[in-house]
C-alpha positions as CSV (number, residue, x, y, z in Angstrom):
1,X,0.1,-0.3,-0.2
2,X,1.2,3.8,-0.8
3,X,1.7,5.8,2.4
4,X,-1.1,8.1,3.5
5,X,-1.2,11.7,2.3
6,X,-0.1,13.6,5.8
7,X,-2.5,15.6,8.0
8,X,-2.5,18.9,7.3
9,X,-2.3,20.6,10.7
10,X,-2.4,24.9,11.0
11,X,-1.2,24.4,14.8
12,X,1.2,21.6,16.8
13,X,-0.6,19.6,19.2
14,X,-0.6,21.0,22.5
15,X,1.9,19.2,25.5
16,X,5.5,19.6,26.6
17,X,7.8,19.9,23.8
18,X,11.0,18.6,23.7
19,X,13.6,19.5,20.7
20,X,16.7,17.2,20.4
21,X,19.0,18.7,17.8
22,X,22.4,17.7,16.5
23,X,23.8,21.1,16.1
24,X,22.7,24.8,17.2
25,X,20.9,26.2,14.4
26,X,19.2,23.1,13.6
27,X,16.7,23.6,16.2
28,X,15.4,26.9,13.7
29,X,16.1,24.9,10.2
30,X,14.1,22.1,11.2
31,X,11.4,22.8,13.5
32,X,11.6,27.1,14.1
33,X,8.1,27.7,13.0
34,X,6.8,25.0,14.5
35,X,8.7,26.2,17.9
36,X,7.3,29.9,17.5
37,X,3.7,28.1,17.1
38,X,4.1,25.9,19.7
39,X,4.8,28.9,21.9
40,X,2.7,31.0,20.6
41,X,0.0,28.3,21.8
42,X,1.4,28.3,25.2
43,X,3.0,25.0,25.2
44,X,7.0,25.0,27.0
45,X,9.4,24.4,24.8
46,X,12.5,23.0,25.8
47,X,16.1,22.5,23.1
48,X,18.8,20.0,24.1
49,X,21.5,21.1,21.8
50,X,23.6,18.0,21.6
51,X,27.4,18.8,20.1
52,X,29.4,21.3,21.1
53,X,29.7,22.8,17.1
54,X,33.3,23.0,17.2
55,X,33.8,21.8,14.2
56,X,31.6,24.3,12.0
57,X,34.8,26.8,11.4
58,X,37.1,24.3,8.5
59,X,37.8,27.5,7.0
60,X,39.1,29.1,9.8
61,X,37.4,32.2,10.1
62,X,36.6,32.4,13.9
63,X,40.2,31.1,14.7
64,X,42.3,32.9,17.8
65,X,37.6,33.3,19.2
66,X,36.4,31.0,21.1
67,X,34.1,29.5,19.2
68,X,32.1,27.1,20.8
69,X,30.8,30.0,23.1
70,X,29.9,31.7,20.2
71,X,27.6,29.2,18.6
72,X,26.2,29.2,22.1
73,X,25.7,32.6,21.8
74,X,23.6,32.7,18.2
75,X,22.0,30.1,20.2
76,X,20.8,32.0,22.5
77,X,19.6,34.5,20.7
78,X,17.7,32.4,18.0
79,X,16.1,30.6,21.0
80,X,14.6,34.0,22.5
81,X,13.5,35.0,18.8
82,X,11.7,31.7,19.0
83,X,10.7,32.3,22.6
84,X,12.8,28.9,23.7
85,X,11.8,29.0,27.5
86,X,14.6,26.2,28.1
87,X,18.1,26.0,25.9
88,X,20.4,23.0,27.3
89,X,23.8,22.7,25.6
90,X,25.4,19.1,26.3
91,X,29.1,19.8,24.4
92,X,29.4,16.2,22.8
93,X,32.6,16.2,20.7
94,X,31.1,17.8,17.1
95,X,31.1,15.3,14.0
96,X,31.4,12.1,16.5
97,X,28.2,11.6,17.9
98,X,28.3,8.3,16.7
99,X,31.0,7.1,19.1
100,X,29.3,8.4,22.0
101,X,28.4,5.1,23.8
102,X,26.3,6.9,26.7
103,X,24.5,9.1,24.4
104,X,21.2,6.4,23.9
105,X,21.5,6.1,27.8
106,X,21.4,9.9,28.7
107,X,18.6,10.6,26.1
108,X,16.6,7.9,28.1
109,X,17.1,9.8,31.7
110,X,16.3,13.3,29.4
111,X,13.5,11.1,28.6
112,X,12.1,10.4,31.6
113,X,13.3,13.3,34.0
114,X,11.0,15.7,31.4
115,X,8.2,13.5,30.6
116,X,7.7,15.4,27.1
117,X,4.3,14.9,25.0
118,X,6.2,15.9,21.7
119,X,9.2,15.2,21.0
120,X,11.2,17.0,17.7
121,X,14.4,14.8,16.1
122,X,16.8,13.9,13.6
123,X,15.5,10.9,11.5
124,X,17.4,7.7,12.0
125,X,17.7,7.8,8.2
126,X,19.5,11.3,8.0
127,X,22.7,11.3,5.9
128,X,24.4,13.7,8.2
129,X,26.7,11.3,10.2
130,X,25.7,13.5,13.3
131,X,22.1,13.4,12.6
132,X,22.2,10.1,11.8
133,X,23.5,9.5,15.3
134,X,20.8,11.5,17.1
135,X,17.8,10.2,15.6
136,X,19.2,6.4,16.4
137,X,19.9,7.8,19.8
138,X,16.6,8.6,20.7
139,X,14.5,5.5,18.9
140,X,16.6,3.4,20.9
141,X,15.9,5.7,24.5
142,X,12.2,6.0,23.5
143,X,12.0,2.6,23.1
144,X,13.0,2.2,26.9
145,X,10.7,4.9,28.2
146,X,7.2,4.3,29.3
147,X,5.8,7.0,28.7
148,X,3.6,7.8,25.7
149,X,5.6,10.1,23.6
150,X,4.6,11.7,19.7
151,X,7.5,11.7,17.8
152,X,8.1,13.3,15.0
153,X,11.3,13.9,12.8
154,X,11.7,17.0,11.1
155,X,14.2,17.2,8.1
156,X,17.3,19.1,6.8
157,X,20.1,17.4,5.4
158,X,17.5,14.2,4.3
159,X,13.6,14.8,3.4
160,X,11.0,12.7,5.3
161,X,8.2,11.0,3.8
162,X,5.6,13.6,5.6
163,X,3.2,12.5,8.0
164,X,2.2,15.4,9.0
165,X,2.5,19.2,7.1
166,X,2.2,22.5,9.6
167,X,1.6,25.6,8.1
168,X,4.5,28.2,8.8
169,X,3.3,31.5,7.2
170,X,2.2,33.0,10.1
171,X,5.3,32.7,11.3
172,X,7.7,32.4,8.7
173,X,8.9,35.9,9.1
174,X,10.1,34.8,13.4
175,X,12.3,31.2,11.9
176,X,14.0,33.3,9.5
177,X,15.0,35.8,11.8
178,X,15.9,33.3,14.1
179,X,17.7,31.4,11.6
180,X,19.5,35.0,10.7
181,X,21.1,34.8,14.2
182,X,24.1,31.7,13.0
183,X,26.0,34.1,11.3
184,X,29.1,31.5,11.7
185,X,26.9,29.0,9.3
186,X,25.9,31.6,7.0
187,X,29.0,32.3,6.1
188,X,29.7,29.0,4.8
189,X,26.3,28.2,3.2
190,X,23.0,30.1,2.6
191,X,21.3,27.6,4.8
192,X,18.3,30.6,4.6
193,X,18.0,30.3,1.2
194,X,18.2,26.4,1.5
195,X,15.1,26.0,4.5
196,X,12.8,28.9,2.2
197,X,13.4,26.5,-0.5
198,X,12.1,23.2,1.4
199,X,9.6,25.0,3.4
200,X,8.0,26.8,-0.1
201,X,8.1,22.9,-1.8
202,X,6.3,21.5,1.1
203,X,3.7,23.2,0.2
204,X,2.6,21.2,-2.9
205,X,0.8,19.7,0.3
206,X,-1.2,22.6,1.2
207,X,-1.3,25.1,-1.9
208,X,-3.0,27.7,0.5
209,X,0.5,28.5,2.4
210,X,3.7,29.9,1.6
211,X,5.5,27.8,3.5
212,X,5.0,24.6,5.5
213,X,7.3,22.5,8.1
214,X,6.8,18.5,7.2
215,X,7.3,15.7,10.1
216,X,7.3,12.1,10.1
217,X,5.6,10.5,12.8
218,X,7.5,7.4,14.3
219,X,4.8,5.3,16.1
220,X,5.8,2.5,18.2
221,X,3.8,-0.1,19.7
């Protein structure tokens, strides 16, 4: 049987929201519009940035500066624009997340402690190694987590087969401003152009919208 068309949402589900991202900027690129919509409807949003982002300056533009601190500053600015209430940094080595033997257990403890209703995270089919490792780690952790969780994969480096799409047109400017805070990353790639194209393409599922974020829900049991 072919996949069913995605469910079209004008607002995300209500609940306690946990966003786990490999790098600072992934929260804005992957689900920044949805985060802003959650905050508009009064939902608590916590973001966990798993790696330190230290490998993001391959050409040494920021040599002599505390690059990890710079990326944290950018993340805090973006989080403030999106309305994120809590931002946490785990500081695993950038580019080596697949080597982190304790990742899934630490994620399990996070889920057990925070008890989120909704989780946004990368897909285990991502092509970026850190994104893939985090997606695999989340799936392993959620298999050990007893409470029900709505588990949604966002898309950045690889697209998903969407089960849900959310109209982010009303908050596109919020998302755009959040992405613009990552000057250190935009110096390397025009991520704003890329994500605008992706979010515009996803309006194929909702032609009345200008920008849409797509998610794949992972169900268990």
